[in-house]
C-alpha positions as CSV (number, residue, x, y, z in Angstrom):
1,X,109.4,-12.1,11.1
2,X,105.8,-12.8,11.8
3,X,105.3,-16.5,12.7
4,X,102.2,-18.4,11.0
5,X,100.5,-21.0,13.5
6,X,97.5,-22.5,12.3
7,X,96.1,-25.9,13.7
8,X,93.8,-28.3,12.1
9,X,91.7,-30.9,12.5
10,X,88.9,-32.4,10.3
11,X,86.3,-29.7,11.5
12,X,88.4,-26.8,12.7
13,X,91.3,-24.3,12.0
14,X,92.9,-22.4,14.6
15,X,94.9,-19.6,13.7
16,X,96.5,-16.6,15.1
17,X,94.0,-13.6,15.6
18,X,94.1,-10.7,13.6
19,X,92.6,-7.0,13.0
20,X,90.5,-8.4,10.2
21,X,88.9,-10.1,13.0
22,X,87.4,-7.4,14.9
23,X,83.9,-7.1,13.8
24,X,83.6,-11.2,14.6
25,X,85.4,-10.6,17.8
26,X,83.3,-7.8,19.1
27,X,80.1,-10.0,18.3
28,X,81.2,-12.7,20.0
29,X,82.1,-10.2,22.9
30,X,78.7,-8.7,22.6
31,X,76.6,-11.8,23.1
32,X,74.9,-12.1,26.5
33,X,75.2,-15.8,26.5
34,X,79.0,-15.8,26.3
35,X,79.5,-13.3,28.7
36,X,77.4,-15.0,31.6
37,X,80.9,-16.6,33.0
38,X,83.4,-14.1,31.4
39,X,84.7,-11.7,33.7
40,X,85.9,-9.5,30.5
41,X,82.1,-7.6,30.3
42,X,80.3,-6.6,27.1
43,X,82.5,-3.9,25.5
44,X,80.7,-0.7,24.9
45,X,81.9,-0.2,21.4
46,X,83.6,-1.7,18.9
47,X,86.9,0.8,20.0
48,X,87.1,-0.9,23.2
49,X,87.1,-4.2,21.5
50,X,90.1,-3.0,19.6
51,X,91.6,-1.5,22.5
52,X,91.2,-5.2,24.1
53,X,92.6,-7.3,20.9
54,X,95.5,-4.8,20.0
55,X,97.9,-6.0,22.7
56,X,96.9,-9.7,21.8
57,X,98.0,-9.5,18.2
58,X,100.8,-7.7,19.2
59,X,101.9,-10.6,21.5
60,X,101.1,-12.9,18.5
61,X,103.7,-11.2,16.4
62,X,106.6,-11.7,18.9
63,X,109.1,-13.3,17.7
64,X,108.8,-16.0,21.0
65,X,105.2,-15.8,21.4
66,X,104.1,-15.9,25.2
67,X,100.7,-15.4,24.7
68,X,98.8,-17.2,22.1
69,X,95.4,-15.9,21.0
70,X,93.7,-18.1,18.2
71,X,90.4,-17.7,16.1
72,X,88.5,-20.7,16.1
73,X,87.1,-21.3,12.3
74,X,84.9,-23.8,10.9
75,X,87.0,-25.6,8.6
76,X,84.7,-26.0,5.6
77,X,83.0,-22.4,5.8
78,X,85.8,-20.2,7.1
79,X,83.5,-19.0,9.6
80,X,84.6,-17.3,12.8
81,X,83.2,-19.5,15.8
82,X,85.0,-18.4,18.8
83,X,88.4,-17.7,20.8
84,X,91.0,-19.5,22.3
85,X,93.6,-18.1,24.5
86,X,97.1,-20.1,25.7
87,X,99.2,-18.1,27.9
88,X,102.8,-19.5,28.7
89,X,103.9,-19.5,32.0
90,X,107.2,-18.8,33.5
91,X,110.1,-21.1,31.7
92,X,111.1,-22.6,34.7
93,X,107.8,-24.2,35.1
94,X,107.1,-25.3,31.4
95,X,103.4,-24.8,31.7
96,X,100.5,-22.7,30.3
97,X,97.1,-21.6,30.8
98,X,94.1,-22.2,28.4
99,X,90.9,-20.4,27.9
100,X,88.2,-20.3,25.3
101,X,84.7,-18.8,24.1
102,X,82.3,-19.9,21.7
103,X,79.4,-18.0,19.8
104,X,76.7,-19.5,21.4
105,X,75.5,-20.7,18.2
106,X,78.2,-23.6,18.3
107,X,77.9,-24.7,21.8
108,X,76.6,-28.4,22.5
109,X,78.6,-29.5,19.0
110,X,81.7,-30.5,20.0
111,X,83.6,-27.4,18.7
112,X,85.3,-26.5,22.2
113,X,86.3,-29.9,23.0
114,X,88.0,-30.4,19.6
115,X,89.6,-26.8,19.9
116,X,91.0,-27.5,23.4
117,X,92.5,-30.8,22.1
118,X,94.2,-29.2,19.0
119,X,95.7,-26.7,21.6
120,X,96.7,-29.3,24.3
121,X,98.4,-31.4,21.1
122,X,100.1,-28.3,20.0
123,X,101.4,-27.3,23.9
124,X,102.6,-31.0,24.5
125,X,104.1,-31.8,21.5
126,X,105.3,-28.8,19.6
127,X,106.1,-26.7,22.5
128,X,107.0,-29.3,25.0
129,X,105.1,-28.4,27.8
130,X,104.8,-30.2,31.1
131,X,101.5,-28.7,32.2
132,X,98.4,-26.8,31.1
133,X,95.9,-25.4,33.5
134,X,92.5,-24.1,33.0
135,X,90.1,-21.9,35.4
136,X,85.9,-22.3,35.3
137,X,83.1,-20.8,37.1
138,X,81.6,-23.6,39.1
139,X,78.0,-22.9,37.5
140,X,79.4,-23.3,33.8
141,X,78.6,-26.9,33.4
142,X,79.0,-26.9,30.1
143,X,82.4,-25.8,30.2
144,X,83.3,-28.5,32.8
145,X,82.3,-31.1,30.8
146,X,84.7,-29.9,28.0
147,X,87.6,-29.6,30.4
148,X,87.0,-33.1,32.0
149,X,86.3,-34.7,28.3
150,X,89.8,-33.7,27.0
151,X,91.2,-35.3,30.1
152,X,91.8,-32.5,32.4
153,X,91.6,-32.9,36.4
154,X,89.8,-30.9,38.8
155,X,92.7,-29.7,41.3
156,X,91.1,-26.9,43.2
157,X,88.2,-24.9,44.2
158,X,88.9,-20.9,44.3
159,X,86.3,-19.1,46.4
160,X,84.9,-15.7,45.3
161,X,87.4,-15.3,42.8
162,X,85.7,-14.0,39.8
163,X,83.7,-10.9,39.6
164,X,80.8,-11.9,36.9
165,X,77.8,-9.9,36.7
166,X,75.8,-12.0,38.5
167,X,78.3,-11.2,41.6
168,X,81.2,-13.2,42.8
169,X,81.7,-16.6,41.4
170,X,83.5,-19.6,43.1
171,X,86.1,-21.0,40.3
172,X,87.1,-24.7,39.7
173,X,91.1,-25.0,38.8
174,X,91.8,-27.8,36.3
175,X,95.3,-29.3,35.0
176,X,96.6,-32.0,32.8
177,X,99.7,-33.2,32.5
178,X,101.9,-34.1,29.6
179,X,101.9,-37.8,31.1
180,X,98.3,-38.0,31.4
181,X,96.0,-39.9,29.4
182,X,93.7,-38.5,27.0
183,X,91.9,-38.1,23.9
184,X,94.0,-36.5,21.3
185,X,93.6,-35.0,17.8
186,X,95.8,-35.8,14.9
187,X,97.6,-32.7,15.0
188,X,98.1,-30.9,11.5
189,X,99.8,-27.9,10.9
């Protein structure tokens, strides 16, 4: 039986991606602005995008999901505005890693912060995780602000680890613990 997971706040809905999202995801991955700090690169064709999302959709359909990939939608309009990935680590460590990618037209409006808070709530409250991590290119100031706004702490600096179009980039490593203070959304699911 396929799980239905939806996370809501006043402005957003996060749901597991489906093949019907292919065009929207391809459009997101094709934006040069969203590709600047992303290691994926711009897919040459929609067929390449389909090859990228097929295993993600398969992961979402497992009985015990280990790699969640959420579509971020504007709740009022149902408009696809981005992706948020949430990959669980080894059970022994009770942790996960999160990443997000939003359409440039939705930058600077608080959507990334809200989406990340929804997933942090889901991870800590529903999955009972101990620790959630994220990485961020050191020049990606907007993403750094999002991570810090939700209460994540900078724990490390990995040198020249990200192969970006502009060349090798350093990466800041962030984490938050279940016991850390943070601004939390009221999770509705």
